[in-house]
Each structure stands twice: as structure tokens, then as C-alpha cells.
DRENVO-947335 format. One record per residue: residue number from 1; residue in three letters; chain; x, y, z of N, C-alpha, C in turn. Coordinates in nm, 2 decimals, padded with zeros to 4 digits. Example, Ala and Ser with C-alpha at 12.3 -4.5 7.8 and 13.67 -1.06 7.14 Angstrom:
// DRENVO-947335
- pos	code	unit	nu	nv	nw	cau	cav	caw	cu	cv	cw
- 1	Ala	A	01.32	-00.57	00.78	01.23	-00.45	00.78	01.32	-00.33	00.78
- 2	Ser	A	01.28	-00.22	00.71	01.37	-00.11	00.71	01.29	00.00	00.79
//
This chain:
// DRENVO-947335
- pos	code	unit	nu	nv	nw	cau	cav	caw	cu	cv	cw
- 1	Met	A	-05.05	-07.37	16.32	-04.95	-07.31	16.40	-05.00	-07.18	16.46
- 2	Thr	A	-04.97	-07.15	16.59	-05.02	-07.04	16.66	-04.94	-06.91	16.61
- 3	Ser	A	-05.00	-06.80	16.63	-04.93	-06.68	16.59	-04.80	-06.66	16.67
- 4	His	A	-04.80	-06.70	16.80	-04.68	-06.69	16.88	-04.57	-06.78	16.83
- 5	Ala	A	-04.60	-06.90	16.79	-04.50	-06.99	16.73	-04.45	-06.94	16.60
- 6	Thr	A	-04.54	-06.88	16.52	-04.50	-06.82	16.39	-04.40	-06.71	16.41
- 7	Ala	A	-04.43	-06.62	16.51	-04.35	-06.51	16.54	-04.21	-06.56	16.59
- 8	Asp	A	-04.21	-06.66	16.68	-04.08	-06.72	16.72	-04.00	-06.77	16.61
- 9	Arg	A	-04.06	-06.84	16.52	-03.99	-06.90	16.40	-03.93	-06.79	16.31
- 10	Arg	A	-04.01	-06.68	16.29	-03.96	-06.57	16.21	-03.84	-06.50	16.28
- 11	Gly	A	-03.85	-06.48	16.41	-03.74	-06.42	16.48	-03.61	-06.51	16.47
- 12	Leu	A	-03.63	-06.64	16.48	-03.52	-06.73	16.47	-03.45	-06.72	16.33
- 13	Leu	A	-03.54	-06.72	16.23	-03.49	-06.71	16.09	-03.42	-06.57	16.07
- 14	Arg	A	-03.47	-06.46	16.12	-03.41	-06.33	16.11	-03.28	-06.33	16.17
- 15	Ser	A	-03.27	-06.39	16.29	-03.14	-06.38	16.36	-03.03	-06.47	16.30
- 16	Ala	A	-03.08	-06.58	16.23	-02.98	-06.67	16.17	-02.94	-06.62	16.03
- 17	Ala	A	-03.02	-06.54	15.97	-03.00	-06.49	15.83	-02.86	-06.42	15.81
- 18	Pro	A	-02.82	-06.33	15.90	-02.69	-06.27	15.88	-02.57	-06.37	15.89
- 19	Leu	A	-02.59	-06.47	15.98	-02.48	-06.57	16.00	-02.47	-06.65	15.87
- 20	Ala	A	-02.59	-06.69	15.82	-02.59	-06.77	15.70	-02.53	-06.70	15.58
- 21	Ala	A	-02.57	-06.57	15.57	-02.52	-06.48	15.46	-02.37	-06.47	15.47
- 22	Ala	A	-02.32	-06.45	15.59	-02.17	-06.43	15.61	-02.10	-06.56	15.58
- 23	Leu	A	-02.16	-06.68	15.62	-02.09	-06.80	15.59	-02.09	-06.83	15.44
- 24	Leu	A	-02.20	-06.81	15.37	-02.21	-06.83	15.23	-02.13	-06.73	15.15
- 25	Gly	A	-02.14	-06.61	15.19	-02.07	-06.50	15.12	-01.92	-06.51	15.14
- 26	Gly	A	-01.88	-06.55	15.26	-01.74	-06.57	15.29	-01.68	-06.68	15.21
- 27	Gly	A	-01.75	-06.79	15.20	-01.71	-06.90	15.11	-01.69	-06.86	14.97
- 28	Ala	A	-01.78	-06.78	14.92	-01.78	-06.74	14.78	-01.66	-06.64	14.77
- 29	Leu	A	-01.64	-06.55	14.87	-01.53	-06.46	14.86	-01.40	-06.53	14.86
- 30	Met	A	-01.38	-06.63	14.95	-01.26	-06.71	14.95	-01.23	-06.77	14.82
- 31	Ala	A	-01.33	-06.83	14.76	-01.31	-06.89	14.63	-01.27	-06.79	14.52
- 32	Cys	A	-01.32	-06.67	14.53	-01.28	-06.57	14.43	-01.14	-06.52	14.45
- 33	Arg	A	-01.09	-06.53	14.57	-00.96	-06.48	14.60	-00.85	-06.58	14.56
- 34	Gln	A	-00.88	-06.70	14.53	-00.78	-06.80	14.49	-00.79	-06.82	14.34
- 35	Gln	A	-00.68	-06.86	14.28	-00.68	-06.89	14.14	-00.57	-07.00	14.12
- 36	Pro	A	-00.58	-07.06	14.00	-00.48	-07.17	13.98	-00.34	-07.11	13.99
- 37	Val	A	-00.25	-07.19	14.05	-00.11	-07.14	14.06	-00.04	-07.14	13.93
- 38	His	A	00.03	-07.03	13.90	00.11	-07.01	13.78	00.24	-07.09	13.80
- 39	Thr	A	00.26	-07.19	13.72	00.38	-07.27	13.73	00.48	-07.23	13.63
- 40	Val	A	00.61	-07.23	13.66	00.71	-07.19	13.57	00.80	-07.32	13.56
- 41	Ser	A	00.80	-07.38	13.44	00.87	-07.50	13.42	00.93	-07.50	13.28
- 42	Gly	A	01.06	-07.49	13.27	01.12	-07.49	13.14	01.10	-07.37	13.05
- 43	Thr	A	01.08	-07.25	13.12	01.07	-07.13	13.04	01.20	-07.10	12.98
- 44	Pro	A	01.20	-07.08	12.84	01.33	-07.06	12.78	01.39	-06.91	12.79
- 45	Phe	A	01.52	-06.91	12.80	01.59	-06.78	12.79	01.58	-06.73	12.65
- 46	Leu	A	01.58	-06.60	12.62	01.57	-06.55	12.49	01.70	-06.56	12.41
- 47	Ser	A	01.81	-06.54	12.48	01.94	-06.55	12.41	01.99	-06.69	12.39
- 48	Asp	A	02.09	-06.71	12.31	02.12	-06.85	12.27	02.23	-06.91	12.37
- 49	Gly	A	02.25	-06.86	12.48	02.34	-06.93	12.58	02.48	-06.87	12.58
- 50	Arg	A	02.49	-06.75	12.52	02.62	-06.69	12.52	02.66	-06.66	12.67
- 51	Gly	A	02.78	-06.69	12.70	02.83	-06.66	12.84	02.82	-06.77	12.93
- 52	Gly	A	02.75	-06.88	12.89	02.74	-06.99	12.98	02.65	-06.98	13.10
- 53	Leu	A	02.67	-07.07	13.19	02.59	-07.07	13.32	02.61	-06.95	13.40
- 54	Ala	A	02.73	-06.90	13.41	02.76	-06.78	13.49	02.67	-06.66	13.44
- 55	Glu	A	02.66	-06.65	13.31	02.57	-06.55	13.25	02.42	-06.57	13.29
- 56	Arg	A	02.38	-06.70	13.28	02.24	-06.73	13.32	02.22	-06.69	13.46
- 57	Arg	A	02.31	-06.72	13.55	02.30	-06.69	13.69	02.29	-06.54	13.71
- 58	Arg	A	02.37	-06.46	13.64	02.37	-06.32	13.65	02.24	-06.26	13.61
- 59	Ile	A	02.18	-06.32	13.50	02.05	-06.27	13.45	01.95	-06.29	13.55
- 60	Ile	A	01.94	-06.41	13.62	01.84	-06.44	13.72	01.86	-06.35	13.84
- 61	Leu	A	01.98	-06.33	13.89	02.00	-06.25	14.01	01.97	-06.10	13.98
- 62	Thr	A	02.00	-06.05	13.86	01.97	-05.91	13.83	01.82	-05.89	13.81
- 63	Ala	A	01.75	-05.99	13.74	01.61	-05.98	13.73	01.54	-05.98	13.86
- 64	Ala	A	01.58	-06.07	13.95	01.52	-06.09	14.08	01.53	-05.96	14.16
- 65	Ala	A	01.64	-05.90	14.15	01.66	-05.77	14.23	01.57	-05.66	14.18
- 66	Thr	A	01.55	-05.65	14.05	01.46	-05.55	13.99	01.32	-05.57	14.03
- 67	Gln	A	01.28	-05.69	14.07	01.14	-05.72	14.11	01.12	-05.72	14.26
- 68	Gly	A	01.23	-05.69	14.34	01.22	-05.68	14.49	01.24	-05.82	14.55
- 69	Trp	A	01.30	-05.91	14.48	01.33	-06.04	14.54	01.47	-06.04	14.60
- 70	Thr	A	01.50	-06.11	14.71	01.63	-06.13	14.76	01.67	-06.27	14.72
- 71	Thr	A	01.80	-06.29	14.69	01.84	-06.42	14.65	01.96	-06.47	14.73
- 72	Ser	A	01.97	-06.61	14.73	02.09	-06.67	14.79	02.12	-06.80	14.72
- 73	Glu	A	02.24	-06.85	14.73	02.28	-06.97	14.67	02.34	-07.06	14.78
- 74	Pro	A	02.26	-07.15	14.83	02.31	-07.24	14.94	02.43	-07.32	14.89
- 75	Arg	A	02.44	-07.35	14.76	02.55	-07.42	14.70	02.59	-07.35	14.57
- 76	Arg	A	02.71	-07.30	14.56	02.75	-07.23	14.44	02.73	-07.32	14.32
- 77	Gly	A	02.66	-07.26	14.22	02.63	-07.34	14.10	02.51	-07.42	14.11
- 78	Gly	A	02.45	-07.43	14.22	02.32	-07.50	14.24	02.20	-07.41	14.22
- 79	Pro	A	02.09	-07.45	14.26	01.97	-07.37	14.25	01.98	-07.24	14.33
- 80	Ile	A	01.91	-07.14	14.28	01.91	-07.01	14.35	01.78	-07.01	14.43
- 81	Val	A	01.78	-06.96	14.55	01.67	-06.94	14.64	01.63	-06.80	14.63
- 82	Ala	A	01.51	-06.77	14.59	01.46	-06.63	14.58	01.34	-06.61	14.68
- 83	Arg	A	01.35	-06.50	14.75	01.24	-06.47	14.85	01.19	-06.33	14.83
- 84	Arg	A	01.06	-06.31	14.85	01.00	-06.18	14.84	00.90	-06.16	14.95
- 85	Ser	A	00.90	-06.04	15.01	00.80	-06.01	15.12	00.76	-05.86	15.10
- 86	Asp	A	00.64	-05.84	15.14	00.59	-05.70	15.15	00.57	-05.66	15.29
- 87	Gly	A	00.62	-05.74	15.39	00.60	-05.71	15.53	00.48	-05.79	15.59
- 88	Arg	A	00.38	-05.82	15.51	00.26	-05.90	15.55	00.26	-06.04	15.49
- 89	Arg	A	00.32	-06.05	15.37	00.32	-06.17	15.30	00.46	-06.21	15.25
- 90	Met	A	00.48	-06.34	15.24	00.62	-06.38	15.20	00.60	-06.50	15.11
- 91	Ile	A	00.70	-06.51	15.02	00.71	-06.63	14.93	00.86	-06.66	14.91
- 92	Ala	A	00.88	-06.79	14.90	01.02	-06.84	14.87	01.01	-06.94	14.76
- 93	Leu	A	01.10	-06.93	14.66	01.10	-07.02	14.55	01.25	-07.07	14.53
- 94	Glu	A	01.26	-07.19	14.47	01.39	-07.24	14.42	01.39	-07.22	14.27
- 95	Ile	A	01.49	-07.16	14.22	01.51	-07.14	14.08	01.62	-07.23	14.02
- 96	Arg	A	01.58	-07.32	13.94	01.68	-07.41	13.87	01.69	-07.36	13.73
- 97	Tyr	A	01.81	-07.37	13.68	01.84	-07.32	13.54	01.95	-07.40	13.48
- 98	Asp	A	01.95	-07.39	13.34	02.06	-07.45	13.26	02.08	-07.35	13.15
- 99	Leu	A	02.15	-07.38	13.05	02.18	-07.29	12.94	02.06	-07.25	12.86
- 100	His	A	01.95	-07.33	12.86	01.84	-07.31	12.78	01.72	-07.25	12.84
- 101	Gly	A	01.70	-07.27	12.97	01.58	-07.22	13.04	01.59	-07.23	13.19
- 102	Phe	A	01.47	-07.20	13.25	01.47	-07.20	13.40	01.33	-07.25	13.45
- 103	Ser	A	01.33	-07.30	13.57	01.20	-07.34	13.64	01.20	-07.30	13.78
- 104	Phe	A	01.08	-07.28	13.83	01.06	-07.24	13.97	01.00	-07.36	14.05
- 105	Arg	A	01.04	-07.37	14.17	00.97	-07.47	14.26	00.94	-07.40	14.39
- 106	His	A	00.81	-07.41	14.43	00.76	-07.35	14.56	00.84	-07.41	14.68
- 107	Ile	A	00.89	-07.32	14.76	00.95	-07.37	14.89	00.86	-07.34	15.00
- 108	Asp	A	00.82	-07.22	15.01	00.74	-07.17	15.13	00.67	-07.05	15.09
- 109	Ser	A	00.56	-07.02	15.17	00.49	-06.89	15.16	00.41	-06.87	15.28
- 110	Ser	A	00.37	-06.75	15.31	00.29	-06.72	15.43	00.15	-06.77	15.41
- 111	Ala	A	00.08	-06.79	15.52	-00.05	-06.85	15.51	-00.15	-06.76	15.43
- 112	Asn	A	-00.13	-06.63	15.44	-00.22	-06.54	15.38	-00.21	-06.53	15.22
- 113	Leu	A	-00.11	-06.60	15.17	-00.10	-06.62	15.02	-00.18	-06.74	14.98
- 114	Leu	A	-00.24	-06.81	15.07	-00.33	-06.92	15.05	-00.28	-07.02	14.95
- 115	Tyr	A	-00.15	-07.05	14.95	-00.09	-07.15	14.86	-00.14	-07.29	14.90
- 116	Gly	A	-00.20	-07.36	14.81	-00.25	-07.49	14.84	-00.19	-07.59	14.74
- 117	Gly	A	-00.09	-07.56	14.67	-00.04	-07.65	14.57	-00.10	-07.63	14.43
- 118	Ala	A	-00.23	-07.63	14.42	-00.30	-07.61	14.30	-00.36	-07.46	14.28
- 119	Glu	A	-00.39	-07.40	14.40	-00.44	-07.27	14.40	-00.37	-07.18	14.50
- 120	Ala	A	-00.37	-07.05	14.47	-00.31	-06.95	14.56	-00.38	-06.81	14.54
- 121	His	A	-00.35	-06.72	14.63	-00.40	-06.59	14.62	-00.34	-06.52	14.49
- 122	Pro	A	-00.42	-06.44	14.43	-00.37	-06.37	14.30	-00.23	-06.30	14.32
- 123	Leu	A	-00.20	-06.25	14.44	-00.07	-06.18	14.45	00.04	-06.28	14.44
- 124	Tyr	A	00.02	-06.41	14.48	00.13	-06.51	14.46	00.16	-06.52	14.31
- 125	Asn	A	00.06	-06.53	14.23	00.08	-06.54	14.09	00.14	-06.41	14.03
- 126	Glu	A	00.10	-06.30	14.08	00.15	-06.17	14.03	00.30	-06.17	14.05
- 127	Trp	A	00.35	-06.20	14.17	00.49	-06.20	14.20	00.57	-06.30	14.12
- 128	Val	A	00.51	-06.42	14.10	00.58	-06.53	14.02	00.59	-06.49	13.88
- 129	Arg	A	00.48	-06.44	13.82	00.48	-06.39	13.68	00.57	-06.28	13.66
- 130	Gly	A	00.58	-06.18	13.76	00.67	-06.07	13.75	00.81	-06.12	13.74
- 131	Leu	A	00.85	-06.21	13.83	00.99	-06.26	13.83	01.02	-06.34	13.70
- 132	Glu	A	00.93	-06.42	13.65	00.95	-06.49	13.53	00.97	-06.40	13.41
- 133	Ser	A	00.88	-06.30	13.40	00.89	-06.20	13.29	01.02	-06.12	13.30
- 134	Ala	A	01.06	-06.08	13.42	01.19	-06.01	13.43	01.31	-06.09	13.39
- 135	Ile	A	01.31	-06.22	13.42	01.42	-06.30	13.38	01.42	-06.32	13.23
- 136	Val	A	01.31	-06.34	13.17	01.30	-06.35	13.02	01.35	-06.22	12.96
- 137	Gln	A	01.30	-06.11	13.00	01.34	-05.98	12.95	01.49	-05.95	12.96
- 138	Gln	A	01.54	-05.99	13.08	01.68	-05.97	13.11	01.77	-06.05	13.02
- 139	Ser	A	01.71	-06.16	12.97	01.79	-06.26	12.89	01.80	-06.22	12.74
- 140	Ala	A	01.72	-06.12	12.70	01.71	-06.08	12.56	01.84	-06.02	12.51
//
């Protein structure tokens, strides 16, 4: 190989190196930013059901408000829809409950929370865990 060809090849490799590093590093960074989705299914209330379903509803609504979630009930006595946003990111969950426990179901989230069913951005889990914990604490 001539010295001119070798120099051209080195120049090509040098110019491609930052792109390759960005692509590889970006993929690794993206993978680090996602984690398994924290699911809430059948989490028990701490109290024994005193007050009935109305009390369970009040516990959920109060706990959600303390964590910055807004709530609505499309159908009285049905699931509660909880939403949280920080202005850049948004999450919406359906909360189903009975006398013994509660479960969350993902409804919607902004693209930057990277929700993919099995994985999401750590903030997604932070908000979900915070709401779950607040409901359990409120039920004590």
C-alpha cells in the first residue's frame, strides 16, 4: 500500500471515529436510561377494610394529591385515572381497587419517559413507586 493510500485510510478512520463513538456510546447511554417497569398489581392496603370502598377511594385520592398526581373518575365507583406531569413529561395510570388492595394499569405517557411495556425511564418508576408507597402509607 502506498503512503498516500495509508494516509487516506487513516484520515477516513479518524473522521469516522467520532461518529462510531457517538453511535455506540448513545446506544449504551439509552440502555442505561431504561429499567424494567415497576408494576403494581394487588398491592394490599394496610388496614383491614374499615370504611368500605368509599374509604379506599378517599385513601387513593389523598395519597395521589400528596405526590402531585391529579385524579378523575370517569365513572363513579369505577377505576380512578391518575395523571402526573412535570411540564416536560407526563404519565397517566388507571387505578383499580377493592377492599383488600389496588393495582395500576398504564394508560399513557410522554415519549421521553421511554415506556415500552417492559422498560421505561427511571423517572417513570420513581413516580409509580412514590404513588404506590403513598397509598400504602395513607391506608395504615
